[in-house]
VMD Tcl script that builds the backbone (N, CA, C; Angstrom):
set m [mol new atoms 327]
animate dup $m
set s [atomselect $m all]
$s set {name element resname resid chain x y z} {
  {N N UNK 1 A 9.587 -8.574 12.642}
  {CA C UNK 1 A 8.708 -7.434 12.494}
  {C C UNK 1 A 9.152 -6.531 11.350}
  {N N UNK 2 A 10.446 -6.360 11.152}
  {CA C UNK 2 A 10.914 -5.416 10.148}
  {C C UNK 2 A 10.752 -5.935 8.729}
  {N N UNK 3 A 10.887 -7.248 8.519}
  {CA C UNK 3 A 10.714 -7.772 7.171}
  {C C UNK 3 A 9.306 -7.531 6.637}
  {N N UNK 4 A 8.257 -7.861 7.410}
  {CA C UNK 4 A 6.911 -7.575 6.881}
  {C C UNK 4 A 6.709 -6.087 6.603}
  {N N UNK 5 A 7.211 -5.225 7.468}
  {CA C UNK 5 A 7.042 -3.790 7.251}
  {C C UNK 5 A 7.736 -3.350 5.968}
  {N N UNK 6 A 8.953 -3.829 5.737}
  {CA C UNK 6 A 9.676 -3.481 4.507}
  {C C UNK 6 A 8.933 -3.994 3.274}
  {N N UNK 7 A 8.428 -5.215 3.341}
  {CA C UNK 7 A 7.677 -5.782 2.214}
  {C C UNK 7 A 6.429 -4.951 1.960}
  {N N UNK 8 A 5.717 -4.602 3.029}
  {CA C UNK 8 A 4.500 -3.814 2.865}
  {C C UNK 8 A 4.793 -2.426 2.299}
  {N N UNK 9 A 5.874 -1.805 2.717}
  {CA C UNK 9 A 6.231 -0.483 2.180}
  {C C UNK 9 A 6.556 -0.587 0.688}
  {N N UNK 10 A 7.337 -1.585 0.320}
  {CA C UNK 10 A 7.645 -1.785 -1.102}
  {C C UNK 10 A 6.376 -2.090 -1.903}
  {N N UNK 11 A 5.488 -2.893 -1.323}
  {CA C UNK 11 A 4.227 -3.214 -1.993}
  {C C UNK 11 A 3.394 -1.955 -2.198}
  {N N UNK 12 A 3.351 -1.098 -1.205}
  {CA C UNK 12 A 2.578 0.143 -1.324}
  {C C UNK 12 A 3.132 1.036 -2.426}
  {N N UNK 13 A 4.444 1.147 -2.490}
  {CA C UNK 13 A 5.061 1.949 -3.550}
  {C C UNK 13 A 4.722 1.356 -4.917}
  {N N UNK 14 A 4.818 0.045 -5.035}
  {CA C UNK 14 A 4.510 -0.610 -6.311}
  {C C UNK 14 A 3.039 -0.432 -6.682}
  {N N UNK 15 A 2.155 -0.549 -5.697}
  {CA C UNK 15 A 0.731 -0.408 -6.005}
  {C C UNK 15 A 0.380 1.023 -6.405}
  {N N UNK 16 A 0.869 1.980 -5.657}
  {CA C UNK 16 A 0.575 3.378 -5.995}
  {C C UNK 16 A 1.150 3.729 -7.364}
  {N N UNK 17 A 2.365 3.281 -7.649}
  {CA C UNK 17 A 2.961 3.555 -8.962}
  {C C UNK 17 A 2.137 2.920 -10.080}
  {N N UNK 18 A 1.709 1.688 -9.868}
  {CA C UNK 18 A 0.908 1.016 -10.885}
  {C C UNK 18 A -0.428 1.693 -11.108}
  {N N UNK 19 A -1.090 2.050 -10.039}
  {CA C UNK 19 A -2.373 2.734 -10.165}
  {C C UNK 19 A -2.205 4.128 -10.759}
  {N N UNK 20 A -1.120 4.792 -10.392}
  {CA C UNK 20 A -0.885 6.126 -10.930}
  {C C UNK 20 A -0.679 6.095 -12.440}
  {N N UNK 21 A -0.122 5.006 -12.962}
  {CA C UNK 21 A 0.078 4.939 -14.410}
  {C C UNK 21 A -1.258 5.011 -15.146}
  {N N UNK 22 A -2.272 4.333 -14.640}
  {CA C UNK 22 A -3.591 4.403 -15.269}
  {C C UNK 22 A -4.194 5.793 -15.072}
  {N N UNK 23 A -4.019 6.369 -13.897}
  {CA C UNK 23 A -4.472 7.741 -13.640}
  {C C UNK 23 A -3.830 8.696 -14.644}
  {N N UNK 24 A -2.520 8.535 -14.865}
  {CA C UNK 24 A -1.809 9.418 -15.786}
  {C C UNK 24 A -2.360 9.308 -17.203}
  {N N UNK 25 A -2.671 8.089 -17.629}
  {CA C UNK 25 A -3.201 7.899 -18.984}
  {C C UNK 25 A -4.609 8.470 -19.094}
  {N N UNK 26 A -5.476 8.147 -18.155}
  {CA C UNK 26 A -6.875 8.547 -18.263}
  {C C UNK 26 A -7.146 9.990 -17.855}
  {N N UNK 27 A -6.471 10.472 -16.828}
  {CA C UNK 27 A -6.757 11.812 -16.308}
  {C C UNK 27 A -5.784 12.878 -16.804}
  {N N UNK 28 A -4.532 12.476 -17.003}
  {CA C UNK 28 A -3.516 13.454 -17.395}
  {C C UNK 28 A -3.159 13.365 -18.872}
  {N N UNK 29 A -3.850 12.476 -19.576}
  {CA C UNK 29 A -3.670 12.313 -21.035}
  {C C UNK 29 A -2.247 11.942 -21.437}
  {N N UNK 30 A -1.588 11.132 -20.601}
  {CA C UNK 30 A -0.251 10.633 -20.938}
  {C C UNK 30 A -0.369 9.497 -21.948}
  {N N UNK 31 A 0.744 9.122 -22.509}
  {CA C UNK 31 A 0.796 8.043 -23.489}
  {C C UNK 31 A 0.345 6.719 -22.872}
  {N N UNK 32 A -0.378 5.895 -23.642}
  {CA C UNK 32 A -0.733 4.563 -23.148}
  {C C UNK 32 A 0.485 3.704 -22.815}
  {N N UNK 33 A 1.660 4.092 -23.280}
  {CA C UNK 33 A 2.883 3.358 -22.944}
  {C C UNK 33 A 3.116 3.359 -21.429}
  {N N UNK 34 A 2.541 4.311 -20.707}
  {CA C UNK 34 A 2.657 4.342 -19.252}
  {C C UNK 34 A 2.057 3.093 -18.631}
  {N N UNK 35 A 1.150 2.429 -19.342}
  {CA C UNK 35 A 0.482 1.259 -18.782}
  {C C UNK 35 A 1.411 0.053 -18.667}
  {N N UNK 36 A 2.463 -0.003 -19.473}
  {CA C UNK 36 A 3.383 -1.148 -19.427}
  {C C UNK 36 A 4.136 -1.189 -18.091}
  {N N UNK 37 A 4.845 -0.117 -17.718}
  {CA C UNK 37 A 5.494 -0.179 -16.399}
  {C C UNK 37 A 4.467 -0.240 -15.267}
  {N N UNK 38 A 3.289 0.346 -15.496}
  {CA C UNK 38 A 2.243 0.273 -14.477}
  {C C UNK 38 A 1.793 -1.151 -14.222}
  {N N UNK 39 A 1.611 -1.923 -15.300}
  {CA C UNK 39 A 1.200 -3.322 -15.147}
  {C C UNK 39 A 2.298 -4.133 -14.462}
  {N N UNK 40 A 3.532 -3.875 -14.828}
  {CA C UNK 40 A 4.649 -4.573 -14.173}
  {C C UNK 40 A 4.726 -4.212 -12.689}
  {N N UNK 41 A 4.467 -2.963 -12.393}
  {CA C UNK 41 A 4.485 -2.529 -11.001}
  {C C UNK 41 A 3.381 -3.212 -10.201}
  {N N UNK 42 A 2.197 -3.367 -10.790}
  {CA C UNK 42 A 1.110 -4.048 -10.091}
  {C C UNK 42 A 1.412 -5.539 -9.908}
  {N N UNK 43 A 2.101 -6.130 -10.867}
  {CA C UNK 43 A 2.533 -7.530 -10.696}
  {C C UNK 43 A 3.534 -7.640 -9.550}
  {N N UNK 44 A 4.456 -6.675 -9.467}
  {CA C UNK 44 A 5.426 -6.671 -8.365}
  {C C UNK 44 A 4.709 -6.514 -7.022}
  {N N UNK 45 A 3.704 -5.666 -6.989}
  {CA C UNK 45 A 2.902 -5.492 -5.774}
  {C C UNK 45 A 2.298 -6.816 -5.327}
  {N N UNK 46 A 1.653 -7.522 -6.240}
  {CA C UNK 46 A 1.011 -8.803 -5.895}
  {C C UNK 46 A 2.052 -9.826 -5.437}
  {N N UNK 47 A 3.183 -9.881 -6.128}
  {CA C UNK 47 A 4.246 -10.818 -5.751}
  {C C UNK 47 A 4.789 -10.491 -4.358}
  {N N UNK 48 A 4.998 -9.208 -4.083}
  {CA C UNK 48 A 5.537 -8.818 -2.781}
  {C C UNK 48 A 4.651 -9.296 -1.637}
  {N N UNK 49 A 3.343 -9.224 -1.820}
  {CA C UNK 49 A 2.450 -9.667 -0.742}
  {C C UNK 49 A 2.565 -11.167 -0.486}
  {N N UNK 50 A 3.034 -11.932 -1.466}
  {CA C UNK 50 A 3.223 -13.371 -1.230}
  {C C UNK 50 A 4.411 -13.644 -0.310}
  {N N UNK 51 A 5.252 -12.647 -0.069}
  {CA C UNK 51 A 6.414 -12.815 0.796}
  {C C UNK 51 A 6.070 -12.707 2.281}
  {N N UNK 52 A 4.847 -12.291 2.586}
  {CA C UNK 52 A 4.424 -12.183 3.978}
  {C C UNK 52 A 4.198 -13.587 4.530}
  {N N UNK 53 A 4.785 -13.854 5.685}
  {CA C UNK 53 A 4.725 -15.183 6.280}
  {C C UNK 53 A 3.414 -15.383 7.046}
  {N N UNK 54 A 2.394 -15.790 6.324}
  {CA C UNK 54 A 1.106 -16.120 6.922}
  {C C UNK 54 A 0.432 -17.161 6.026}
  {N N UNK 55 A -0.281 -18.099 6.605}
  {CA C UNK 55 A -0.944 -19.117 5.791}
  {C C UNK 55 A -2.210 -18.601 5.108}
  {N N UNK 56 A -2.688 -17.414 5.474}
  {CA C UNK 56 A -3.933 -16.892 4.921}
  {C C UNK 56 A -3.672 -15.624 4.116}
  {N N UNK 57 A -3.944 -15.676 2.836}
  {CA C UNK 57 A -3.742 -14.507 1.975}
  {C C UNK 57 A -4.563 -13.326 2.469}
  {N N UNK 58 A -5.791 -13.593 2.883}
  {CA C UNK 58 A -6.656 -12.514 3.352}
  {C C UNK 58 A -6.069 -11.754 4.520}
  {N N UNK 59 A -5.363 -12.449 5.402}
  {CA C UNK 59 A -4.734 -11.785 6.550}
  {C C UNK 59 A -3.607 -10.869 6.076}
  {N N UNK 60 A -2.818 -11.321 5.130}
  {CA C UNK 60 A -1.741 -10.479 4.592}
  {C C UNK 60 A -2.324 -9.243 3.922}
  {N N UNK 61 A -3.408 -9.428 3.165}
  {CA C UNK 61 A -4.032 -8.296 2.466}
  {C C UNK 61 A -4.661 -7.324 3.456}
  {N N UNK 62 A -5.322 -7.855 4.482}
  {CA C UNK 62 A -5.965 -6.996 5.480}
  {C C UNK 62 A -4.932 -6.166 6.233}
  {N N UNK 63 A -3.851 -6.790 6.651}
  {CA C UNK 63 A -2.811 -6.060 7.370}
  {C C UNK 63 A -2.152 -5.027 6.466}
  {N N UNK 64 A -2.017 -5.325 5.196}
  {CA C UNK 64 A -1.413 -4.402 4.228}
  {C C UNK 64 A -2.249 -3.134 4.060}
  {N N UNK 65 A -3.542 -3.243 4.241}
  {CA C UNK 65 A -4.425 -2.103 3.999}
  {C C UNK 65 A -3.987 -0.840 4.719}
  {N N UNK 66 A -3.552 -0.956 5.956}
  {CA C UNK 66 A -3.126 0.222 6.713}
  {C C UNK 66 A -1.859 0.837 6.132}
  {N N UNK 67 A -0.964 -0.001 5.632}
  {CA C UNK 67 A 0.261 0.527 5.022}
  {C C UNK 67 A -0.094 1.308 3.761}
  {N N UNK 68 A -1.051 0.793 3.007}
  {CA C UNK 68 A -1.499 1.499 1.804}
  {C C UNK 68 A -2.119 2.848 2.182}
  {N N UNK 69 A -2.902 2.870 3.239}
  {CA C UNK 69 A -3.510 4.125 3.687}
  {C C UNK 69 A -2.413 5.117 4.082}
  {N N UNK 70 A -1.401 4.638 4.802}
  {CA C UNK 70 A -0.289 5.514 5.187}
  {C C UNK 70 A 0.435 6.054 3.954}
  {N N UNK 71 A 0.687 5.187 2.989}
  {CA C UNK 71 A 1.369 5.626 1.765}
  {C C UNK 71 A 0.511 6.629 1.000}
  {N N UNK 72 A -0.795 6.419 0.986}
  {CA C UNK 72 A -1.693 7.342 0.285}
  {C C UNK 72 A -1.711 8.717 0.946}
  {N N UNK 73 A -1.719 8.737 2.276}
  {CA C UNK 73 A -1.669 10.019 2.984}
  {C C UNK 73 A -0.322 10.695 2.742}
  {N N UNK 74 A 0.756 9.894 2.722}
  {CA C UNK 74 A 2.068 10.449 2.389}
  {C C UNK 74 A 2.108 11.015 0.980}
  {N N UNK 75 A 1.490 10.327 0.038}
  {CA C UNK 75 A 1.402 10.807 -1.348}
  {C C UNK 75 A 0.667 12.149 -1.391}
  {N N UNK 76 A -0.468 12.204 -0.692}
  {CA C UNK 76 A -1.261 13.434 -0.659}
  {C C UNK 76 A -0.418 14.596 -0.120}
  {N N UNK 77 A 0.363 14.313 0.937}
  {CA C UNK 77 A 1.148 15.347 1.590}
  {C C UNK 77 A 2.366 15.751 0.745}
  {N N UNK 78 A 3.137 14.770 0.294}
  {CA C UNK 78 A 4.396 15.063 -0.389}
  {C C UNK 78 A 4.233 15.408 -1.866}
  {N N UNK 79 A 3.341 14.724 -2.562}
  {CA C UNK 79 A 3.198 14.922 -4.006}
  {C C UNK 79 A 2.135 15.966 -4.321}
  {N N UNK 80 A 0.978 15.833 -3.653}
  {CA C UNK 80 A -0.122 16.751 -3.937}
  {C C UNK 80 A -0.082 18.020 -3.084}
  {N N UNK 81 A 0.884 18.088 -2.169}
  {CA C UNK 81 A 1.095 19.265 -1.318}
  {C C UNK 81 A -0.148 19.631 -0.501}
  {N N UNK 82 A -0.866 18.603 -0.029}
  {CA C UNK 82 A -2.025 18.801 0.830}
  {C C UNK 82 A -1.752 18.091 2.150}
  {N N UNK 83 A -1.380 18.833 3.174}
  {CA C UNK 83 A -1.029 18.189 4.442}
  {C C UNK 83 A -2.235 17.483 5.069}
  {N N UNK 84 A -1.974 16.367 5.725}
  {CA C UNK 84 A -3.067 15.673 6.398}
  {C C UNK 84 A -3.574 16.505 7.585}
  {N N UNK 85 A -4.860 16.345 7.871}
  {CA C UNK 85 A -5.417 17.042 9.021}
  {C C UNK 85 A -5.496 16.092 10.219}
  {N N UNK 86 A -6.052 16.580 11.305}
  {CA C UNK 86 A -6.155 15.792 12.531}
  {C C UNK 86 A -6.874 14.471 12.281}
  {N N UNK 87 A -7.938 14.489 11.498}
  {CA C UNK 87 A -8.739 13.288 11.260}
  {C C UNK 87 A -8.000 12.287 10.384}
  {N N UNK 88 A -7.211 12.774 9.436}
  {CA C UNK 88 A -6.366 11.867 8.648}
  {C C UNK 88 A -5.390 11.146 9.569}
  {N N UNK 89 A -4.759 11.903 10.465}
  {CA C UNK 89 A -3.791 11.312 11.384}
  {C C UNK 89 A -4.426 10.333 12.354}
  {N N UNK 90 A -5.570 10.705 12.903}
  {CA C UNK 90 A -6.248 9.818 13.846}
  {C C UNK 90 A -6.692 8.535 13.151}
  {N N UNK 91 A -7.243 8.671 11.969}
  {CA C UNK 91 A -7.671 7.489 11.218}
  {C C UNK 91 A -6.499 6.589 10.882}
  {N N UNK 92 A -5.382 7.196 10.511}
  {CA C UNK 92 A -4.196 6.416 10.179}
  {C C UNK 92 A -3.685 5.646 11.397}
  {N N UNK 93 A -3.661 6.286 12.556}
  {CA C UNK 93 A -3.210 5.596 13.774}
  {C C UNK 93 A -4.107 4.397 14.069}
  {N N UNK 94 A -5.408 4.572 13.934}
  {CA C UNK 94 A -6.329 3.454 14.142}
  {C C UNK 94 A -6.053 2.321 13.157}
  {N N UNK 95 A -5.837 2.674 11.901}
  {CA C UNK 95 A -5.567 1.650 10.885}
  {C C UNK 95 A -4.263 0.905 11.163}
  {N N UNK 96 A -3.216 1.640 11.525}
  {CA C UNK 96 A -1.935 1.005 11.811}
  {C C UNK 96 A -2.024 0.089 13.027}
  {N N UNK 97 A -2.769 0.512 14.040}
  {CA C UNK 97 A -2.954 -0.346 15.219}
  {C C UNK 97 A -3.694 -1.623 14.824}
  {N N UNK 98 A -4.717 -1.486 14.021}
  {CA C UNK 98 A -5.456 -2.665 13.565}
  {C C UNK 98 A -4.604 -3.586 12.728}
  {N N UNK 99 A -3.787 -3.006 11.865}
  {CA C UNK 99 A -2.890 -3.799 11.027}
  {C C UNK 99 A -1.896 -4.579 11.882}
  {N N UNK 100 A -1.322 -3.922 12.880}
  {CA C UNK 100 A -0.372 -4.599 13.773}
  {C C UNK 100 A -1.049 -5.734 14.527}
  {N N UNK 101 A -2.263 -5.495 14.958}
  {CA C UNK 101 A -3.001 -6.539 15.663}
  {C C UNK 101 A -3.245 -7.747 14.759}
  {N N UNK 102 A -3.660 -7.495 13.532}
  {CA C UNK 102 A -3.910 -8.587 12.583}
  {C C UNK 102 A -2.630 -9.362 12.303}
  {N N UNK 103 A -1.545 -8.650 12.060}
  {CA C UNK 103 A -0.308 -9.284 11.616}
  {C C UNK 103 A 0.471 -9.947 12.740}
  {N N UNK 104 A 0.514 -9.345 13.921}
  {CA C UNK 104 A 1.409 -9.825 14.975}
  {C C UNK 104 A 0.708 -10.478 16.159}
  {N N UNK 105 A -0.607 -10.655 16.093}
  {CA C UNK 105 A -1.317 -11.278 17.201}
  {C C UNK 105 A -0.829 -12.724 17.389}
  {N N UNK 106 A -0.679 -13.158 18.626}
  {CA C UNK 106 A -0.279 -14.561 18.855}
  {C C UNK 106 A -1.439 -15.483 18.453}
  {N N UNK 107 A -1.124 -16.451 17.644}
  {CA C UNK 107 A -2.135 -17.405 17.179}
  {C C UNK 107 A -1.676 -18.813 17.499}
  {N N UNK 108 A -2.618 -19.664 17.751}
  {CA C UNK 108 A -2.283 -21.049 18.054}
  {C C UNK 108 A -2.286 -21.917 16.811}
  {N N UNK 109 A -2.975 -21.480 15.780}
  {CA C UNK 109 A -3.023 -22.283 14.550}
  {C C UNK 109 A -2.845 -21.447 13.331}
}
mol reanalyze $m
mol bondsrecalc $m
mol representation Tube
mol addrep $m
């Protein structure tokens, strides 16, 4: 259980960092050089998801979605200084429960 969670957390950090590099260039008028580490970060994100032990890529991506939502809410709270409200928290709990169900459900095949 802990290995997939660690991989998903690292993937979320890599994805947010990669996406933020494009945001920084387009919205914050940073140097296009930001796109180089951003592209590498997005490659690391994609590679990390291949480490999830499942025969179906779609299942790994679907389960990852909740981790990304959690990381995004954390970003909003810690970086943008906008605390999540009750609905953010409730939605996140639903997403995490769904992710756990997708990833850890007993399967016969």
